[in-house]
C-alpha angles and dihedrals in degrees: 000000000000125000093264092054090048091051093049094047090052091044090060090060093043092053092049089053093049090050089054092049100047132017127225089244089057092050093049089055090058111111096237093054092074096036115111112250132220119247115245088193092059093045091052092049091053106102090203091067131075100242090226119137099200116204135217108212128157100187144349134206091247100044103028114209109014099170123349098173111047111095123228091234095054096043098044092046089057091047090053093043096051099046113276111166090208141000122227117204121193108224099176108111105187099051106019104029095238136122145189086258088066091053094050091047087060096055095093088076119090092228129102111264123217120205103221109201145106104281113202105141136049090234089068091060091054088049091051093052092045093055096046107272118153093183137030131204124235115192114211093202092068100034137062121236089252091052092049090054092045094049094041090054092048091050094049089049091062094043102263126132118225129226109195113204119210133178108187146014093273091060092058085086090070091066109108137166091263097065117087102197135022120213125196109209109209090197114078104228091210098058101006094232112152123222120170092191088070089076095047090053101041098048088069089068098041113103110254088230089071122077105239119221124189114214135197133003093049106137106145137056088229088063093054091050089054094046091048091054088053091056107269120141099179132052119189112205127175120142094043091068100027094056091061120091089240110031090181094061092041091055093047093050091047093052092048091052093045091053091059090056101047125082 
């Protein structure tokens, strides 16, 4: 059993426990559930913005603790202040040290929020909306094409955008009309090996109607320039900032450098 299989297996029990703790009716009564959300797709298509989806992540299965001290409020405020087009918040607790509380704490920023988790049940989409998410992640590696279409339709029906994450050519079959954005994760979730070239190759097969997002392994502004030239409009970056003693400063410096290299 690889790490992705372990996460999904654990997630099933976690979702069952969450359902027992709070009903869908209770989630739908939370103030954020009925609040209008910002569009990540529109933010990424705005040429005046950086295209960076900056991530708040405390730890990961492959790296262990990344940053145990930087608060979600301070980090996400800096992300918003210095030009992030979106903010990704890890909400998986057992493997990534995150929570839905982290997501909710980031809602004061006027930037679209992505709930980064392993979505396997409709209940999680209700949770996401109730805690302030504008976008949810669907991972092709742990879903069938039919499940992706079902979940994407469900998400859209409650006002959420959908970022579908793929890793290889086989997963291109998961792309459907109902997803808004397609991300190429350069990190293989089964062995955690990073390969930037994966994005460059796969974007050639992604429909031009979908906003393309490159994910993971992006640690230089030159890489973003290269990926932009290949057709990507979004760049999800987490560890590169979070592993620094002061992620806020690291992000500000990165954006400043990026702006000197873009037309």
